[in-house]
C-alpha positions as CSV (number, residue, x, y, z in Angstrom):
1,X,39.4,2.2,26.9
2,X,36.7,2.0,29.6
3,X,35.8,-1.4,30.8
4,X,32.1,-2.3,31.2
5,X,30.2,-5.3,32.2
6,X,28.4,-7.3,29.6
7,X,24.7,-6.9,29.7
8,X,24.1,-10.5,30.7
9,X,25.9,-9.9,34.1
10,X,25.1,-6.2,34.6
11,X,22.5,-6.3,37.3
12,X,22.4,-2.6,37.7
13,X,21.2,-2.0,34.1
14,X,17.5,-2.4,34.8
15,X,14.5,-1.2,32.9
16,X,12.8,2.1,34.1
17,X,9.6,1.8,36.1
18,X,6.5,2.8,34.2
19,X,3.8,5.1,35.5
20,X,0.6,3.4,36.5
21,X,-1.4,2.6,33.4
22,X,-4.1,0.3,32.1
23,X,-4.3,-1.2,28.6
24,X,-7.7,-1.7,27.0
25,X,-9.1,-2.4,23.5
26,X,-11.7,-0.2,22.0
27,X,-13.8,-0.2,18.8
28,X,-14.5,3.1,17.0
29,X,-17.5,3.1,14.7
30,X,-18.5,5.2,11.7
31,X,-20.4,8.4,12.4
32,X,-22.1,8.5,9.0
33,X,-24.0,5.3,8.8
34,X,-23.8,1.5,9.2
35,X,-23.5,0.3,5.5
36,X,-21.3,1.6,2.7
37,X,-21.1,0.8,-1.0
38,X,-18.8,1.7,-3.8
39,X,-17.6,5.3,-4.2
40,X,-18.9,6.3,-0.7
41,X,-16.8,7.5,2.3
42,X,-16.5,5.9,5.7
43,X,-15.9,8.5,8.5
44,X,-14.6,7.3,11.9
45,X,-13.7,9.6,14.8
46,X,-10.9,8.7,17.2
47,X,-11.2,10.4,20.6
48,X,-10.7,9.7,24.3
49,X,-10.4,12.0,27.3
50,X,-8.1,9.7,29.3
51,X,-6.3,7.3,27.0
52,X,-3.5,7.3,24.5
53,X,-3.8,5.4,21.3
54,X,-1.2,2.8,20.1
55,X,-1.1,3.4,16.3
56,X,1.0,0.3,15.7
57,X,-1.8,-1.9,17.1
58,X,-4.7,-0.3,15.2
59,X,-6.6,-1.8,12.3
60,X,-9.7,-1.4,10.2
61,X,-12.3,-4.2,10.2
62,X,-15.3,-4.7,8.0
63,X,-17.6,-7.4,6.6
64,X,-18.7,-7.9,3.0
65,X,-22.2,-8.3,1.7
66,X,-23.0,-9.0,-2.0
67,X,-26.8,-8.8,-1.8
68,X,-29.0,-9.2,-3.8
69,X,-27.2,-11.9,-5.7
70,X,-24.5,-14.3,-4.4
71,X,-21.4,-13.6,-6.4
72,X,-18.1,-15.5,-6.7
73,X,-14.7,-13.9,-6.5
74,X,-11.3,-13.9,-5.1
75,X,-9.0,-11.3,-3.5
76,X,-6.1,-9.6,-5.1
77,X,-2.7,-9.8,-3.4
78,X,-3.3,-7.2,-0.7
79,X,-6.7,-8.6,0.5
80,X,-8.7,-6.0,2.3
81,X,-6.7,-3.0,1.1
82,X,-8.4,-3.5,-2.2
83,X,-11.6,-2.0,-0.8
84,X,-10.0,1.3,0.2
85,X,-9.4,3.7,-2.7
86,X,-8.1,6.6,-0.7
87,X,-7.2,7.1,3.0
88,X,-7.3,10.6,4.6
89,X,-6.8,11.9,8.2
90,X,-8.2,15.2,9.4
91,X,-8.1,17.0,12.7
92,X,-9.6,20.3,13.7
93,X,-10.7,20.9,10.1
94,X,-7.3,20.4,8.6
95,X,-6.2,17.5,6.4
96,X,-3.0,16.1,7.9
97,X,-2.4,13.1,5.7
98,X,-3.8,11.8,2.4
99,X,-2.9,8.7,0.4
100,X,-4.7,8.5,-2.9
101,X,-4.9,5.1,-4.7
102,X,-4.0,3.2,-1.5
103,X,-5.4,0.0,-3.0
104,X,-3.1,0.2,-6.0
105,X,-0.1,1.1,-3.8
106,X,-0.6,-1.9,-1.5
107,X,-1.4,-4.4,-4.2
108,X,1.0,-3.3,-6.9
109,X,4.0,-2.4,-4.8
110,X,4.0,-2.8,-1.0
111,X,2.5,-6.2,-0.4
112,X,4.3,-7.9,-3.3
113,X,7.6,-6.4,-2.0
114,X,7.2,-7.7,1.6
115,X,4.6,-10.5,1.3
116,X,6.6,-13.7,1.5
117,X,4.9,-17.0,2.1
118,X,4.5,-16.4,5.8
119,X,2.9,-13.0,5.1
120,X,0.7,-14.5,2.5
121,X,-0.4,-17.0,5.1
122,X,-1.4,-14.1,7.4
123,X,-3.4,-12.3,4.7
124,X,-5.2,-15.6,3.8
125,X,-6.7,-15.2,7.3
126,X,-7.1,-11.4,7.6
127,X,-7.8,-10.7,4.0
128,X,-9.3,-14.0,2.8
129,X,-6.6,-14.4,0.2
130,X,-5.3,-17.4,-1.7
131,X,-2.7,-19.5,0.1
132,X,-1.7,-23.1,-0.5
133,X,-4.9,-23.7,-2.6
134,X,-5.4,-24.0,-6.3
135,X,-8.9,-22.5,-6.6
136,X,-9.5,-18.8,-7.4
137,X,-12.2,-16.6,-8.6
138,X,-12.0,-14.3,-11.6
139,X,-12.6,-14.9,-15.3
140,X,-9.4,-16.9,-15.8
141,X,-8.3,-16.1,-19.3
142,X,-5.1,-18.2,-19.1
143,X,-3.9,-21.7,-18.7
144,X,-3.0,-22.5,-15.1
145,X,0.6,-23.6,-14.5
146,X,0.7,-27.3,-15.3
147,X,-3.0,-27.4,-16.3
148,X,-5.3,-27.0,-19.2
149,X,-7.0,-23.7,-20.2
150,X,-9.9,-22.6,-18.0
151,X,-13.4,-23.5,-18.9
152,X,-16.8,-22.1,-18.0
153,X,-16.9,-24.3,-14.9
154,X,-13.8,-22.6,-13.6
155,X,-15.6,-19.3,-13.5
156,X,-18.1,-20.5,-11.0
157,X,-15.7,-21.9,-8.5
158,X,-13.7,-19.6,-6.3
159,X,-11.9,-19.0,-3.1
160,X,-15.0,-17.9,-1.3
161,X,-17.9,-19.9,-2.7
162,X,-21.1,-18.0,-2.1
163,X,-21.3,-14.7,-0.1
164,X,-24.2,-14.6,2.2
165,X,-26.6,-11.7,2.6
166,X,-26.6,-9.2,5.4
167,X,-29.2,-11.0,7.4
168,X,-26.7,-13.9,8.2
169,X,-23.6,-11.8,8.8
170,X,-22.1,-14.3,11.0
171,X,-21.1,-16.2,7.9
172,X,-20.0,-13.1,5.9
173,X,-16.4,-12.6,4.8
174,X,-14.6,-10.3,7.3
175,X,-11.5,-8.3,6.4
176,X,-8.9,-6.8,8.7
177,X,-6.2,-4.4,7.6
178,X,-3.5,-2.5,9.6
179,X,-3.6,1.2,9.1
180,X,-0.7,2.7,7.2
181,X,0.6,6.2,6.5
182,X,1.1,9.3,8.6
183,X,0.5,8.8,12.3
184,X,0.2,5.1,11.7
185,X,3.6,4.8,10.0
186,X,6.0,6.3,12.5
187,X,9.8,6.1,12.3
188,X,12.2,5.5,15.1
189,X,10.6,4.8,18.5
190,X,6.9,4.6,18.1
191,X,5.0,7.1,20.2
192,X,1.5,6.7,21.5
193,X,-1.0,9.3,20.2
194,X,-2.0,11.7,23.1
195,X,-5.7,11.8,22.5
196,X,-6.4,13.8,25.8
197,X,-4.3,16.7,24.5
198,X,-6.5,17.2,21.4
199,X,-9.3,19.8,21.3
200,X,-11.1,17.9,18.5
201,X,-11.0,14.2,17.5
202,X,-8.8,12.6,14.8
203,X,-11.1,11.9,11.8
204,X,-10.3,8.9,9.6
205,X,-11.8,8.9,6.1
206,X,-11.8,5.8,4.0
207,X,-13.1,6.2,0.4
208,X,-14.6,2.9,-0.7
209,X,-13.3,1.7,-4.0
210,X,-15.5,1.0,-7.1
211,X,-16.8,-2.6,-7.3
212,X,-14.4,-3.6,-10.1
213,X,-11.4,-3.0,-7.8
214,X,-12.8,-4.8,-4.6
215,X,-12.3,-8.4,-5.8
216,X,-11.4,-10.4,-8.9
217,X,-15.0,-11.4,-9.8
218,X,-16.0,-14.5,-11.7
219,X,-18.5,-12.2,-13.5
220,X,-19.4,-8.6,-13.6
221,X,-21.0,-7.8,-10.2
222,X,-24.8,-7.8,-10.6
223,X,-25.1,-5.1,-7.8
224,X,-22.5,-3.1,-5.9
225,X,-21.2,-5.0,-2.8
226,X,-21.8,-3.5,0.6
227,X,-19.4,-3.1,3.5
228,X,-21.0,-3.4,7.0
229,X,-19.9,-4.0,10.6
230,X,-17.2,-1.4,10.0
231,X,-15.0,-0.3,12.9
232,X,-11.4,0.7,13.7
233,X,-10.1,-1.4,16.5
234,X,-7.3,0.0,18.6
235,X,-5.3,-0.6,21.7
236,X,-5.5,2.3,24.2
237,X,-3.4,3.0,27.2
238,X,-5.1,4.9,30.1
239,X,-2.9,6.9,32.4
240,X,-3.5,9.0,35.6
241,X,-4.5,12.6,35.1
242,X,-1.2,13.9,36.6
243,X,0.6,12.3,33.6
244,X,-1.6,14.3,31.2
245,X,-0.7,17.4,33.2
246,X,3.0,16.5,33.0
247,X,2.7,16.3,29.2
248,X,1.0,19.7,29.0
249,X,4.0,21.1,31.0
250,X,6.3,19.3,28.6
251,X,4.5,20.9,25.7
252,X,4.9,24.4,27.2
253,X,8.6,23.8,27.8
254,X,9.2,22.7,24.2
255,X,7.7,25.7,22.5
256,X,4.1,24.6,22.8
257,X,4.4,21.4,20.8
258,X,5.3,17.7,21.1
259,X,6.7,16.1,17.9
260,X,6.3,12.7,16.2
261,X,8.2,11.6,13.2
262,X,6.4,9.6,10.5
263,X,6.2,8.7,6.8
264,X,3.6,8.6,4.2
265,X,3.1,8.3,0.4
266,X,2.0,10.8,-2.2
267,X,0.3,9.5,-5.4
268,X,0.6,10.7,-8.9
269,X,-1.0,9.0,-12.0
270,X,0.6,9.6,-15.4
271,X,0.4,7.8,-18.8
272,X,2.5,6.7,-21.7
273,X,0.7,6.9,-25.0
274,X,0.5,3.8,-27.2
275,X,3.3,3.1,-29.6
276,X,5.7,5.4,-27.7
277,X,9.4,4.5,-28.2
278,X,12.7,6.0,-27.3
279,X,13.2,8.6,-24.6
280,X,10.1,9.6,-22.6
281,X,9.8,12.1,-19.7
282,X,7.1,12.1,-17.0
283,X,6.8,15.1,-14.6
284,X,6.4,14.1,-11.0
285,X,4.8,17.1,-9.1
286,X,5.9,16.0,-5.6
287,X,7.2,18.9,-3.5
288,X,8.4,17.5,-0.2
289,X,11.3,18.3,2.2
290,X,12.5,14.7,2.4
291,X,11.6,12.1,-0.2
292,X,13.0,8.7,0.8
293,X,12.1,6.6,-2.2
294,X,10.2,6.7,-5.4
295,X,8.1,3.7,-6.7
296,X,6.2,3.2,-9.9
297,X,4.2,0.5,-11.6
298,X,2.5,0.6,-15.0
299,X,0.0,-1.4,-17.1
300,X,-2.6,-1.0,-19.7
301,X,-6.2,-0.4,-18.6
302,X,-7.7,-1.6,-21.9
303,X,-9.2,-5.0,-21.5
304,X,-11.4,-5.1,-24.6
305,X,-9.1,-7.3,-26.7
306,X,-8.4,-10.2,-24.2
307,X,-11.5,-12.3,-24.6
308,X,-15.2,-11.8,-25.3
309,X,-17.0,-9.9,-22.6
310,X,-13.9,-9.6,-20.4
311,X,-13.9,-6.6,-18.1
312,X,-11.7,-4.9,-15.6
313,X,-13.7,-6.4,-12.7
314,X,-12.6,-9.8,-13.8
315,X,-8.9,-9.0,-13.7
316,X,-6.2,-8.5,-11.0
317,X,-6.3,-4.9,-12.0
318,X,-4.6,-3.6,-8.8
319,X,-1.6,-5.9,-8.6
320,X,-0.9,-6.4,-12.2
321,X,2.2,-4.6,-13.5
322,X,4.2,-4.7,-16.7
323,X,7.8,-3.9,-17.5
324,X,6.6,-1.4,-20.2
325,X,9.6,-2.4,-22.3
326,X,11.7,0.0,-20.3
327,X,15.4,-0.3,-21.3
328,X,16.7,2.2,-18.7
329,X,15.4,4.8,-16.3
330,X,16.6,7.6,-13.9
331,X,15.2,10.5,-12.0
332,X,16.1,14.1,-12.6
333,X,15.5,16.7,-9.9
334,X,16.7,20.1,-11.1
335,X,20.4,19.6,-11.8
336,X,20.6,16.3,-10.0
337,X,20.4,13.0,-11.8
338,X,19.8,9.9,-9.7
339,X,21.2,7.4,-10.1
340,X,24.2,7.7,-12.4
341,X,24.5,5.8,-14.7
342,X,20.8,5.0,-15.4
343,X,19.3,1.8,-14.1
344,X,19.2,-0.9,-16.8
345,X,15.7,-2.4,-17.4
346,X,14.4,-5.4,-19.4
347,X,13.9,-3.6,-22.7
348,X,11.7,-5.0,-25.5
349,X,9.7,-7.8,-24.0
350,X,9.7,-9.6,-27.4
351,X,13.5,-9.9,-27.5
352,X,14.5,-13.5,-26.5
353,X,16.4,-13.6,-23.3
354,X,15.5,-10.1,-22.0
355,X,13.1,-11.3,-19.4
356,X,15.2,-14.2,-18.2
357,X,18.6,-12.6,-17.9
358,X,18.2,-8.8,-17.3
359,X,16.0,-8.5,-14.2
360,X,18.8,-8.4,-11.6
361,X,19.8,-4.7,-11.8
362,X,16.4,-3.2,-11.6
363,X,15.4,-5.7,-8.9
364,X,18.5,-4.6,-6.8
365,X,17.4,-1.0,-7.1
366,X,14.0,-1.9,-5.8
367,X,15.5,-3.8,-2.9
368,X,17.7,-0.7,-2.1
369,X,14.6,1.5,-2.0
370,X,13.0,-1.0,0.4
371,X,16.1,-1.2,2.6
372,X,16.4,-4.9,1.8
373,X,19.7,-5.0,-0.1
374,X,21.8,-6.2,2.9
375,X,19.4,-9.0,3.7
376,X,19.5,-12.4,2.0
377,X,16.1,-13.8,3.0
378,X,14.5,-12.4,-0.1
379,X,12.1,-9.5,-0.8
380,X,8.5,-10.4,-0.8
381,X,6.9,-12.8,-3.2
382,X,9.1,-12.0,-6.2
383,X,10.6,-14.7,-8.4
384,X,11.6,-15.1,-12.0
385,X,8.2,-16.7,-12.7
386,X,6.2,-13.6,-11.8
387,X,8.4,-10.5,-11.8
388,X,8.7,-8.3,-14.9
389,X,7.7,-11.0,-17.4
390,X,4.9,-9.1,-19.2
391,X,5.1,-5.7,-21.0
392,X,1.8,-4.6,-19.6
393,X,-0.3,-4.7,-22.8
394,X,-3.5,-6.7,-22.3
395,X,-4.6,-7.6,-25.8
396,X,-1.5,-8.6,-27.8
397,X,-1.1,-12.1,-26.5
398,X,1.5,-11.2,-23.8
399,X,-0.9,-10.2,-21.0
400,X,-2.6,-13.5,-20.4
401,X,-2.2,-13.7,-16.6
402,X,-4.4,-10.8,-15.6
403,X,-6.8,-13.0,-13.7
404,X,-4.6,-15.6,-12.0
405,X,-5.9,-19.1,-11.4
406,X,-3.4,-19.9,-8.7
407,X,-1.7,-17.9,-5.9
408,X,1.6,-18.2,-7.9
409,X,-0.1,-16.6,-11.0
410,X,0.0,-13.0,-10.0
411,X,2.3,-11.0,-12.4
412,X,3.8,-8.0,-10.8
413,X,6.5,-5.4,-11.8
414,X,7.1,-2.6,-9.3
415,X,10.1,-0.3,-9.8
416,X,11.9,1.5,-7.0
417,X,14.6,4.2,-6.6
418,X,16.3,5.0,-3.3
419,X,16.7,8.8,-2.8
420,X,17.9,9.2,0.7
421,X,21.5,9.9,1.9
422,X,21.7,7.8,5.1
423,X,19.9,4.6,4.1
424,X,16.9,4.6,6.4
425,X,18.8,5.9,9.4
426,X,17.7,9.5,9.9
427,X,14.7,11.8,9.5
428,X,14.8,14.4,6.7
429,X,17.6,12.5,5.0
430,X,15.9,12.3,1.6
431,X,15.7,14.4,-1.5
432,X,14.4,17.9,-0.8
433,X,12.3,19.1,-3.7
434,X,10.3,21.7,-1.7
435,X,13.0,24.0,-0.2
436,X,15.1,23.9,-3.4
437,X,12.0,24.2,-5.7
438,X,13.3,21.3,-7.8
439,X,11.3,20.0,-10.7
440,X,11.3,16.2,-10.6
441,X,11.1,14.1,-13.7
442,X,11.1,10.4,-14.3
443,X,13.1,9.7,-17.4
444,X,12.6,6.3,-19.2
445,X,13.9,4.9,-22.4
446,X,11.5,2.5,-24.1
447,X,12.9,-0.2,-26.5
448,X,10.4,-1.3,-29.1
449,X,7.0,0.0,-28.1
450,X,3.8,-0.9,-26.3
451,X,0.8,-1.4,-28.5
452,X,-1.5,0.0,-25.8
453,X,-1.3,3.1,-23.6
454,X,0.2,2.4,-20.2
455,X,-1.1,4.0,-17.0
456,X,1.8,4.6,-14.6
457,X,1.1,5.0,-10.9
458,X,4.0,6.8,-9.1
459,X,4.3,7.0,-5.3
460,X,6.8,9.0,-3.4
461,X,7.6,7.9,0.2
462,X,8.4,11.0,2.3
463,X,9.0,12.1,5.9
464,X,6.3,13.9,7.9
465,X,6.9,15.7,11.2
466,X,3.7,16.0,13.3
467,X,3.3,18.6,16.1
468,X,0.8,18.2,18.9
469,X,0.2,21.8,19.9
470,X,-0.9,23.3,23.2
471,X,-4.1,24.6,21.5
472,X,-5.2,21.0,20.9
473,X,-4.5,21.0,17.2
474,X,-2.2,18.8,15.1
475,X,0.0,20.5,12.5
476,X,2.6,18.9,10.3
477,X,5.6,19.6,8.1
478,X,6.4,17.5,5.1
């Protein structure tokens, strides 16, 4: 066996010398106006003739204005992500990434799965979320932990107090969210985006969510809130022109393209009719070459029976998830069944002991899909007090924490399945439903029934290979 020096005394093992460069920070502003309201689209172009963009140090920033009336509310778990319904990336007239229902993905699955107390502390600053405080907005239709039922006075006190109008924007609430998906969610060694090699800018489109999804409001918003002072803030690395020439030669020598590996999510929304029981099959029309994981979360969207004049705008409608009385579940893709045997769920929420003692297996499968199983520091903000406790119905007496009064009150229940062969170690190591033309179906068995229809949001995490071509375009393969 060859003998080598340990790295601590190997003085010949030095870092390579970098080419001359300069790092700078730049703000990119919308090209289609300064103020945006619900159901509109923010468009921001990313371009530079000399600099490369660092996607891992890029975030969206905006301020919130609730003119004409000051309104009280609090954020859902994911903070500023609640304001972005869909996120799309275009270049040279082609859509190269799309994540629909981004706010549901981040609130219902991603942030609860990774947002431990330290992360929640971060989002309390960047997303104005609750942390180490007992006050919250929203029409609290439940009794706080260790406290009495809420009163009318509770509905007028919140995390924010009053929002100020646009004329005094120095006091307005400001949100900052890192960009996720596609070029902004690379795998392996992160690569800078070679903006000088592009013939047309990268176009970022943010579809603003409806008012009812932006915050948990103390009352129905009197007027649609406005987003202003919007920008994408990024770190750029400027290099000499001969480096850009070198990369063009590299493009030519590699068939005209440079490649970047990344990941993104595809969204599908399905439903389970009320009173459904027994076996139920949901078709998942996701055709990708490498699906890493599948996630789903479900809950009723009927708020009429909770309390008088209660609406979706007063609920944590993005983070709330129910166990849907799922007794077991598995995924079928053509002849493949994954996993075998099926994952055991909680079953009928009304059966004593189901919630308390049957969460472990489904939680382990979620941890596997996140790549967290081998770690023992925990996965996100999950605990027996807030994971999988409610069936997802809103009006039958079980769904009474839809508008949490404390930061511990958010009730979540994401499910996850790991579909890749090499456990987050290789590109294109996931399930191939495109090449094999596999029909993918999520099969669940419901014990008992849900009195209300359940909306199920399904997200597939998949690989994308981006190509930066010599003609200045970006193409992709997924």
